[in-house]
N, CA, C and O atoms as a Tinker XYZ file with bonds, in Angstrom:
   348  protein
     1  N    145.700000   56.381000  -32.291000    73     2
     2  CA   146.972000   56.072000  -31.683000    64     1     3
     3  C    147.071000   56.779000  -30.335000    63     2     4     5
     4  O    146.865000   57.989000  -30.246000    81     3
     5  N    147.385000   56.024000  -29.292000    73     3     6
     6  CA   147.448000   56.570000  -27.944000    64     5     7
     7  C    148.870000   57.015000  -27.630000    63     6     8     9
     8  O    149.829000   56.301000  -27.923000    81     7
     9  N    149.005000   58.189000  -27.035000    73     7    10
    10  CA   150.301000   58.734000  -26.659000    64     9    11
    11  C    150.577000   58.356000  -25.208000    63    10    12    13
    12  O    149.912000   58.857000  -24.301000    81    11
    13  N    151.545000   57.482000  -24.983000    73    11    14
    14  CA   151.854000   57.016000  -23.638000    64    13    15
    15  C    152.971000   57.819000  -22.974000    63    14    16    17
    16  O    153.462000   57.436000  -21.912000    81    15
    17  N    153.372000   58.929000  -23.593000    73    15    18
    18  CA   154.435000   59.742000  -23.010000    64    17    19
    19  C    153.871000   60.611000  -21.901000    63    18    20    21
    20  O    152.691000   60.962000  -21.910000    81    19
    21  N    154.731000   60.957000  -20.940000    73    19    22
    22  CA   154.297000   61.846000  -19.864000    64    21    23
    23  C    154.437000   63.299000  -20.306000    63    22    24    25
    24  O    154.914000   63.582000  -21.405000    81    23
    25  N    154.023000   64.202000  -19.450000    73    23    26
    26  CA   154.010000   65.634000  -19.755000    64    25    27
    27  C    155.377000   66.130000  -20.212000    63    26    28    29
    28  O    155.482000   66.833000  -21.217000    81    27
    29  N    156.418000   65.767000  -19.479000    73    27    30
    30  CA   157.762000   66.244000  -19.797000    64    29    31
    31  C    158.243000   65.679000  -21.130000    63    30    32    33
    32  O    158.845000   66.395000  -21.930000    81    31
    33  N    157.982000   64.406000  -21.368000    73    31    34
    34  CA   158.395000   63.796000  -22.636000    64    33    35
    35  C    157.722000   64.478000  -23.819000    63    34    36    37
    36  O    158.354000   64.690000  -24.855000    81    35
    37  N    156.444000   64.822000  -23.675000    73    35    38
    38  CA   155.739000   65.513000  -24.755000    64    37    39
    39  C    156.311000   66.904000  -24.974000    63    38    40    41
    40  O    156.481000   67.331000  -26.116000    81    39
    41  N    156.611000   67.618000  -23.886000    73    39    42
    42  CA   157.186000   68.973000  -24.001000    64    41    43
    43  C    158.574000   68.919000  -24.629000    63    42    44    45
    44  O    158.907000   69.745000  -25.479000    81    43
    45  N    159.381000   67.949000  -24.211000    73    43    46
    46  CA   160.721000   67.808000  -24.783000    64    45    47
    47  C    160.645000   67.504000  -26.272000    63    46    48    49
    48  O    161.411000   68.054000  -27.062000    81    47
    49  N    159.733000   66.640000  -26.649000    73    47    50
    50  CA   159.578000   66.261000  -28.053000    64    49    51
    51  C    159.148000   67.450000  -28.903000    63    50    52    53
    52  O    159.686000   67.680000  -29.986000    81    51
    53  N    158.176000   68.199000  -28.401000    73    51    54
    54  CA   157.696000   69.372000  -29.144000    64    53    55
    55  C    158.815000   70.402000  -29.310000    63    54    56    57
    56  O    158.977000   70.979000  -30.386000    81    55
    57  N    159.581000   70.632000  -28.248000    73    55    58
    58  CA   160.686000   71.596000  -28.320000    64    57    59
    59  C    161.763000   71.119000  -29.287000    63    58    60    61
    60  O    162.343000   71.910000  -30.030000    81    59
    61  N    162.021000   69.823000  -29.267000    73    59    62
    62  CA   163.037000   69.284000  -30.169000    64    61    63
    63  C    162.623000   69.441000  -31.623000    63    62    64    65
    64  O    163.456000   69.726000  -32.484000    81    63
    65  N    161.350000   69.259000  -31.893000    73    63    66
    66  CA   160.857000   69.444000  -33.255000    64    65    67
    67  C    160.957000   70.903000  -33.689000    63    66    68    69
    68  O    161.248000   71.183000  -34.852000    81    67
    69  N    160.719000   71.830000  -32.773000    73    67    70
    70  CA   160.763000   73.259000  -33.091000    64    69    71
    71  C    162.179000   73.833000  -33.119000    63    70    72    73
    72  O    162.521000   74.621000  -34.000000    81    71
    73  N    162.999000   73.430000  -32.143000    73    71    74
    74  CA   164.302000   74.073000  -31.958000    64    73    75
    75  C    165.494000   73.153000  -32.187000    63    74    76    77
    76  O    166.637000   73.609000  -32.149000    81    75
    77  N    165.251000   71.878000  -32.421000    73    75    78
    78  CA   166.339000   70.943000  -32.665000    64    77    79
    79  C    166.953000   70.332000  -31.429000    63    78    80    81
    80  O    167.849000   69.495000  -31.539000    81    79
    81  N    166.495000   70.727000  -30.251000    73    79    82
    82  CA   166.999000   70.134000  -29.015000    64    81    83
    83  C    165.879000   70.082000  -27.983000    63    82    84    85
    84  O    164.984000   70.926000  -27.998000    81    83
    85  N    165.921000   69.086000  -27.076000    73    83    86
    86  CA   164.857000   68.970000  -26.075000    64    85    87
    87  C    164.892000   70.120000  -25.072000    63    86    88    89
    88  O    165.928000   70.755000  -24.873000    81    87
    89  N    163.771000   70.372000  -24.460000    73    87    90
    90  CA   163.624000   71.437000  -23.476000    64    89    91
    91  C    163.970000   70.873000  -22.097000    63    90    92    93
    92  O    163.571000   69.756000  -21.766000    81    91
    93  N    164.700000   71.633000  -21.304000    73    91    94
    94  CA   165.007000   71.207000  -19.940000    64    93    95
    95  C    163.785000   71.434000  -19.058000    63    94    96    97
    96  O    162.863000   72.156000  -19.437000    81    95
    97  N    163.783000   70.814000  -17.879000    73    95    98
    98  CA   162.654000   71.019000  -16.970000    64    97    99
    99  C    162.598000   72.473000  -16.499000    63    98   100   101
   100  O    161.512000   72.995000  -16.248000    81    99
   101  N    163.757000   73.134000  -16.375000    73    99   102
   102  CA   163.765000   74.553000  -16.012000    64   101   103
   103  C    163.097000   75.411000  -17.066000    63   102   104   105
   104  O    162.360000   76.344000  -16.747000    81   103
   105  N    163.359000   75.088000  -18.336000    73   103   106
   106  CA   162.724000   75.826000  -19.431000    64   105   107
   107  C    161.226000   75.560000  -19.471000    63   106   108   109
   108  O    160.435000   76.454000  -19.775000    81   107
   109  N    160.842000   74.328000  -19.162000    73   107   110
   110  CA   159.417000   73.992000  -19.112000    64   109   111
   111  C    158.728000   74.844000  -18.045000    63   110   112   113
   112  O    157.655000   75.396000  -18.288000    81   111
   113  N    159.339000   74.951000  -16.870000    73   111   114
   114  CA   158.758000   75.746000  -15.777000    64   113   115
   115  C    158.693000   77.227000  -16.149000    63   114   116   117
   116  O    157.705000   77.893000  -15.838000    81   115
   117  N    159.729000   77.756000  -16.811000    73   115   118
   118  CA   159.715000   79.169000  -17.215000    64   117   119
   119  C    158.612000   79.429000  -18.246000    63   118   120   121
   120  O    157.914000   80.440000  -18.167000    81   119
   121  N    158.457000   78.530000  -19.198000    73   119   122
   122  CA   157.401000   78.689000  -20.197000    64   121   123
   123  C    156.018000   78.558000  -19.581000    63   122   124   125
   124  O    155.069000   79.203000  -20.027000    81   123
   125  N    155.904000   77.723000  -18.557000    73   123   126
   126  CA   154.644000   77.531000  -17.853000    64   125   127
   127  C    154.149000   78.863000  -17.285000    63   126   128   129
   128  O    152.943000   79.111000  -17.251000    81   127
   129  N    155.064000   79.713000  -16.844000    73   127   130
   130  CA   154.698000   81.009000  -16.264000    64   129   131
   131  C    154.046000   81.922000  -17.297000    63   130   132   133
   132  O    153.358000   82.873000  -16.926000    81   131
   133  N    154.247000   81.653000  -18.576000    73   131   134
   134  CA   153.671000   82.482000  -19.629000    64   133   135
   135  C    152.212000   82.138000  -19.932000    63   134   136   137
   136  O    151.511000   82.909000  -20.587000    81   135
   137  N    151.764000   80.988000  -19.459000    73   135   138
   138  CA   150.380000   80.567000  -19.691000    64   137   139
   139  C    149.423000   81.436000  -18.881000    63   138   140   141
   140  O    149.812000   82.025000  -17.872000    81   139
   141  N    148.189000   81.513000  -19.319000    73   139   142
   142  CA   147.150000   82.181000  -18.542000    64   141   143
   143  C    146.739000   81.314000  -17.363000    63   142   144   145
   144  O    147.071000   80.130000  -17.310000    81   143
   145  N    146.026000   81.896000  -16.430000    73   143   146
   146  CA   145.659000   81.179000  -15.204000    64   145   147
   147  C    144.860000   79.910000  -15.493000    63   146   148   149
   148  O    145.101000   78.877000  -14.868000    81   147
   149  N    143.917000   79.971000  -16.427000    73   147   150
   150  CA   143.096000   78.801000  -16.739000    64   149   151
   151  C    143.942000   77.678000  -17.348000    63   150   152   153
   152  O    143.787000   76.515000  -16.976000    81   151
   153  N    144.816000   78.016000  -18.264000    73   151   154
   154  CA   145.672000   77.020000  -18.912000    64   153   155
   155  C    146.635000   76.408000  -17.894000    63   154   156   157
   156  O    146.880000   75.203000  -17.927000    81   155
   157  N    147.186000   77.229000  -16.986000    73   155   158
   158  CA   148.079000   76.693000  -15.952000    64   157   159
   159  C    147.332000   75.700000  -15.074000    63   158   160   161
   160  O    147.863000   74.638000  -14.748000    81   159
   161  N    146.110000   76.035000  -14.690000    73   159   162
   162  CA   145.315000   75.140000  -13.847000    64   161   163
   163  C    145.039000   73.819000  -14.573000    63   162   164   165
   164  O    145.119000   72.749000  -13.969000    81   163
   165  N    144.717000   73.896000  -15.854000    73   163   166
   166  CA   144.463000   72.677000  -16.634000    64   165   167
   167  C    145.713000   71.811000  -16.729000    63   166   168   169
   168  O    145.641000   70.590000  -16.586000    81   167
   169  N    146.854000   72.442000  -16.971000    73   167   170
   170  CA   148.114000   71.702000  -17.066000    64   169   171
   171  C    148.422000   71.013000  -15.738000    63   170   172   173
   172  O    148.830000   69.851000  -15.717000    81   171
   173  N    148.229000   71.723000  -14.641000    73   171   174
   174  CA   148.498000   71.136000  -13.328000    64   173   175
   175  C    147.566000   69.967000  -13.043000    63   174   176   177
   176  O    147.989000   68.969000  -12.460000    81   175
   177  N    146.310000   70.076000  -13.442000    73   175   178
   178  CA   145.367000   68.976000  -13.239000    64   177   179
   179  C    145.776000   67.743000  -14.045000    63   178   180   181
   180  O    145.734000   66.622000  -13.538000    81   179
   181  N    146.173000   67.956000  -15.313000    73   179   182
   182  CA   146.636000   66.834000  -16.133000    64   181   183
   183  C    147.904000   66.225000  -15.548000    63   182   184   185
   184  O    148.064000   65.004000  -15.521000    81   183
   185  N    148.790000   67.073000  -15.087000    73   183   186
   186  CA   150.040000   66.614000  -14.495000    64   185   187
   187  C    149.747000   65.762000  -13.262000    63   186   188   189
   188  O    150.342000   64.699000  -13.086000    81   187
   189  N    148.829000   66.226000  -12.404000    73   187   190
   190  CA   148.464000   65.483000  -11.204000    64   189   191
   191  C    147.862000   64.122000  -11.541000    63   190   192   193
   192  O    148.132000   63.137000  -10.854000    81   191
   193  N    147.052000   64.063000  -12.588000    73   191   194
   194  CA   146.468000   62.777000  -12.960000    64   193   195
   195  C    147.545000   61.822000  -13.472000    63   194   196   197
   196  O    147.467000   60.618000  -13.231000    81   195
   197  N    148.554000   62.351000  -14.179000    73   195   198
   198  CA   149.668000   61.508000  -14.619000    64   197   199
   199  C    150.454000   60.985000  -13.420000    63   198   200   201
   200  O    150.841000   59.817000  -13.393000    81   199
   201  N    150.687000   61.834000  -12.443000    73   199   202
   202  CA   151.439000   61.420000  -11.266000    64   201   203
   203  C    150.649000   60.455000  -10.391000    63   202   204   205
   204  O    151.234000   59.721000   -9.594000    81   203
   205  N    149.345000   60.449000  -10.530000    73   203   206
   206  CA   148.512000   59.554000   -9.740000    64   205   207
   207  C    148.531000   58.118000  -10.213000    63   206   208   209
   208  O    148.064000   57.226000   -9.504000    81   207
   209  N    149.063000   57.880000  -11.397000    73   207   210
   210  CA   149.117000   56.531000  -11.938000    64   209   211
   211  C    150.181000   55.680000  -11.276000    63   210   212   213
   212  O    151.010000   56.175000  -10.513000    81   211
   213  N    150.145000   54.405000  -11.575000    73   211   214
   214  CA   151.117000   53.475000  -11.010000    64   213   215
   215  C    152.455000   53.611000  -11.729000    63   214   216   217
   216  O    152.521000   54.003000  -12.895000    81   215
   217  N    153.510000   53.281000  -11.007000    73   215   218
   218  CA   154.848000   53.274000  -11.594000    64   217   219
   219  C    155.477000   51.919000  -11.329000    63   218   220   221
   220  O    155.099000   51.220000  -10.389000    81   219
   221  N    156.435000   51.554000  -12.161000    73   219   222
   222  CA   157.153000   50.323000  -11.867000    64   221   223
   223  C    158.381000   50.668000  -11.037000    63   222   224   225
   224  O    158.688000   51.843000  -10.833000    81   223
   225  N    159.073000   49.658000  -10.565000    73   223   226
   226  CA   160.180000   49.895000   -9.642000    64   225   227
   227  C    161.542000   49.933000  -10.325000    63   226   228   229
   228  O    162.567000   49.806000   -9.656000    81   227
   229  N    161.571000   50.102000  -11.623000    73   227   230
   230  CA   162.860000   50.182000  -12.308000    64   229   231
   231  C    163.554000   51.494000  -11.930000    63   230   232   233
   232  O    162.882000   52.493000  -11.674000    81   231
   233  N    164.879000   51.503000  -11.892000    73   231   234
   234  CA   165.598000   52.735000  -11.531000    64   233   235
   235  C    165.243000   53.908000  -12.444000    63   234   236   237
   236  O    165.099000   55.034000  -11.967000    81   235
   237  N    165.100000   53.662000  -13.751000    73   235   238
   238  CA   164.752000   54.739000  -14.675000    64   237   239
   239  C    163.381000   55.324000  -14.333000    63   238   240   241
   240  O    163.207000   56.543000  -14.313000    81   239
   241  N    162.428000   54.465000  -14.069000    73   239   242
   242  CA   161.075000   54.913000  -13.760000    64   241   243
   243  C    161.052000   55.717000  -12.457000    63   242   244   245
   244  O    160.372000   56.739000  -12.367000    81   243
   245  N    161.783000   55.259000  -11.469000    73   243   246
   246  CA   161.821000   55.976000  -10.195000    64   245   247
   247  C    162.504000   57.332000  -10.343000    63   246   248   249
   248  O    162.039000   58.322000   -9.778000    81   247
   249  N    163.605000   57.389000  -11.098000    73   247   250
   250  CA   164.291000   58.663000  -11.338000    64   249   251
   251  C    163.374000   59.636000  -12.063000    63   250   252   253
   252  O    163.299000   60.816000  -11.720000    81   251
   253  N    162.678000   59.122000  -13.074000    73   251   254
   254  CA   161.767000   59.954000  -13.852000    64   253   255
   255  C    160.649000   60.492000  -12.970000    63   254   256   257
   256  O    160.253000   61.651000  -13.092000    81   255
   257  N    160.145000   59.642000  -12.081000    73   255   258
   258  CA   159.069000   60.052000  -11.174000    64   257   259
   259  C    159.528000   61.185000  -10.262000    63   258   260   261
   260  O    158.779000   62.130000  -10.018000    81   259
   261  N    160.753000   61.092000   -9.762000    73   259   262
   262  CA   161.300000   62.144000   -8.899000    64   261   263
   263  C    161.430000   63.443000   -9.689000    63   262   264   265
   264  O    161.102000   64.512000   -9.174000    81   263
   265  N    161.905000   63.365000  -10.937000    73   263   266
   266  CA   162.011000   64.559000  -11.787000    64   265   267
   267  C    160.643000   65.186000  -12.012000    63   266   268   269
   268  O    160.493000   66.405000  -11.930000    81   267
   269  N    159.646000   64.352000  -12.295000    73   267   270
   270  CA   158.299000   64.860000  -12.532000    64   269   271
   271  C    157.721000   65.511000  -11.282000    63   270   272   273
   272  O    157.064000   66.549000  -11.368000    81   271
   273  N    157.959000   64.910000  -10.128000    73   271   274
   274  CA   157.434000   65.474000   -8.888000    64   273   275
   275  C    158.107000   66.812000   -8.567000    63   274   276   277
   276  O    157.451000   67.734000   -8.082000    81   275
   277  N    159.410000   66.922000   -8.835000    73   275   278
   278  CA   160.116000   68.185000   -8.607000    64   277   279
   279  C    159.593000   69.265000   -9.556000    63   278   280   281
   280  O    159.392000   70.410000   -9.150000    81   279
   281  N    159.374000   68.897000  -10.815000    73   279   282
   282  CA   158.830000   69.853000  -11.775000    64   281   283
   283  C    157.421000   70.275000  -11.376000    63   282   284   285
   284  O    157.080000   71.453000  -11.478000    81   283
   285  N    156.613000   69.348000  -10.930000    73   283   286
   286  CA   155.236000   69.662000  -10.507000    64   285   287
   287  C    155.251000   70.632000   -9.337000    63   286   288   289
   288  O    154.444000   71.560000   -9.282000    81   287
   289  N    156.162000   70.418000   -8.409000    73   287   290
   290  CA   156.261000   71.312000   -7.260000    64   289   291
   291  C    156.657000   72.721000   -7.718000    63   290   292   293
   292  O    156.084000   73.710000   -7.261000    81   291
   293  N    157.631000   72.804000   -8.616000    73   291   294
   294  CA   158.090000   74.102000   -9.125000    64   293   295
   295  C    156.960000   74.805000   -9.874000    63   294   296   297
   296  O    156.760000   76.009000   -9.714000    81   295
   297  N    156.225000   74.056000  -10.687000    73   295   298
   298  CA   155.120000   74.643000  -11.451000    64   297   299
   299  C    154.004000   75.103000  -10.520000    63   298   300   301
   300  O    153.395000   76.148000  -10.749000    81   299
   301  N    153.735000   74.335000   -9.480000    73   299   302
   302  CA   152.720000   74.724000   -8.507000    64   301   303
   303  C    153.093000   76.006000   -7.782000    63   302   304   305
   304  O    152.237000   76.853000   -7.528000    81   303
   305  N    154.370000   76.150000   -7.450000    73   303   306
   306  CA   154.859000   77.357000   -6.790000    64   305   307
   307  C    154.714000   78.566000   -7.716000    63   306   308   309
   308  O    154.287000   79.638000   -7.286000    81   307
   309  N    155.070000   78.387000   -8.983000    73   307   310
   310  CA   154.936000   79.470000   -9.970000    64   309   311
   311  C    153.470000   79.868000  -10.110000    63   310   312   313
   312  O    153.142000   81.054000  -10.121000    81   311
   313  N    152.597000   78.880000  -10.216000    73   311   314
   314  CA   151.166000   79.146000  -10.381000    64   313   315
   315  C    150.618000   79.934000   -9.186000    63   314   316   317
   316  O    149.903000   80.920000   -9.365000    81   315
   317  N    150.952000   79.502000   -7.982000    73   315   318
   318  CA   150.456000   80.192000   -6.790000    64   317   319
   319  C    150.992000   81.621000   -6.706000    63   318   320   321
   320  O    150.251000   82.537000   -6.350000    81   319
   321  N    152.264000   81.822000   -7.028000    73   319   322
   322  CA   152.840000   83.168000   -6.992000    64   321   323
   323  C    152.152000   84.076000   -8.000000    63   322   324   325
   324  O    151.866000   85.236000   -7.702000    81   323
   325  N    151.885000   83.554000   -9.190000    73   323   326
   326  CA   151.204000   84.361000  -10.206000    64   325   327
   327  C    149.754000   84.645000   -9.824000    63   326   328   329
   328  O    149.240000   85.727000  -10.108000    81   327
   329  N    149.100000   83.696000   -9.192000    73   327   330
   330  CA   147.723000   83.940000   -8.743000    64   329   331
   331  C    147.689000   85.016000   -7.662000    63   330   332   333
   332  O    146.796000   85.863000   -7.655000    81   331
   333  N    148.654000   84.983000   -6.754000    73   331   334
   334  CA   148.710000   86.027000   -5.722000    64   333   335
   335  C    148.965000   87.388000   -6.336000    63   334   336   337
   336  O    148.491000   88.403000   -5.825000    81   335
   337  N    149.711000   87.415000   -7.429000    73   335   338
   338  CA   149.986000   88.675000   -8.132000    64   337   339
   339  C    148.852000   89.035000   -9.084000    63   338   340   341
   340  O    148.928000   90.026000   -9.810000    81   339
   341  N    147.798000   88.215000   -9.071000    73   339   342
   342  CA   146.613000   88.391000   -9.937000    64   341   343
   343  C    146.964000   88.363000  -11.407000    63   342   344   345
   344  O    146.504000   89.204000  -12.179000    81   343
   345  N    147.773000   87.402000  -11.793000    73   343   346
   346  CA   148.165000   87.224000  -13.199000    64   345   347
   347  C    147.771000   85.869000  -13.670000    63   346   348
   348  O    148.012000   85.524000  -14.827000    81   347
């Protein structure tokens, strides 16, 4: 069975199963900072490949794409700051 959900949808689903409510993008970014450098790099690479795919022009899809791009930017900033701090 293929999982067609994006990174955020998978994170929200996992959080909802664990805590009873979906995780916000801010919480996703904060948790991302807890990963090790290798895991953060892998997550960013997977995220980039998801963003590289085609999107349709529906309003929902475009809104979701903007949310994903904002989250990717925030995660990239966190990753770079932690790398500079050698963490």
